[in-house]
N, C-alpha and C positions, 0 to 999 in steps of 0.2 A: 705358520707351519703349513706346509703343503697338504693338499688333500687329493685323493684319487677317485675318479668315477670309474667303476668297474662294471662292465656290461657283458652279458652273455646273451647271444641272439641266435635263433634258428628262423630262417626266412622261408615262408611258404609261397610268396608271390613276389618275385624279384622286380617285376615291372612296377608294382605299387610301391615297393620298398625304395625304389629309386627316387620317389617323391620325397621320402624322409631324408635320403642321402643328399638331396639338393637343398633342403631347408635346415637341417641340424647344424651344419658348419656356421651358419649365421650366428647362432647362439654361442657356439664355441669361440668364435672370433671375438664376439662382444665381451666375453668374460676372460679373455687371455688364456684359453685352454691350450695345452700342448698334447697332441696325440702321441702316445708312447707305443701303443700296439693297437692294430686294427686288422682283424681277419688273420690271414697267414696260417701257417701250419700249426696245429695244436694237438695235444694228446690229453684225453680225459682220463685222469687217474682214479677219480672217485666222484660219486654223485651224478646228477643229471647231466646228460651230454647235450651240448649246444654246438652249432656249426661255427659260430664266430665269437671272438672274444675281443673286447676293446678296453684299453686302459688309457684314461685321459687325466693329465695332471692339471691341477688348478693351484693358484697361489695360496689358497686357504679354504677351509670348510665352508665358510659363508659364501664365497664366490661359486663354489661347486653347487651349493644348494640354490643360489640365486639363478644360476644358469639353468638348472632343471626346472625351476618355477617360472622362468622368463616366458614372455609372450612368444618369442622366437622359437624356443624349444617346444612349447606346448603346441604350436602349429605343426611342427615336425612330428610330434608324438601323435597328433590326430591323423596326419597323413599315413602313419605307420599302422594304425589300428586294423586288426584283422588279417594282416599279411605276415606277421612274425610273432614268435614267442620271445619275450624279453624279460631279463632279470637285471636290475640295476641297483648297485649299492654305492654309497659314497663313504670313503674311509679316510680318516685323518692319518697323516704320516706319524711315525714314532720319533722323528727328530726334526 
């Protein structure tokens, strides 16, 4: 059953965030992730407002969790520290 990584991001320092953007795809590729939405126009209807929204599809919940916990992604996460507000959830599909 597929799982989706849903991230909401507000960037405060784009130059530093570019380091994250260079590193994170290594983890996504390793775990067969498919980017479904990244950035682009969005409308906040309710709750906290973020600048960017990302939806990434994985083959299953275990792969999504493994990607987040991977050495590759943790390096990207460290590169992102202090330059963005981020909220990430992983959700399993219903079918």
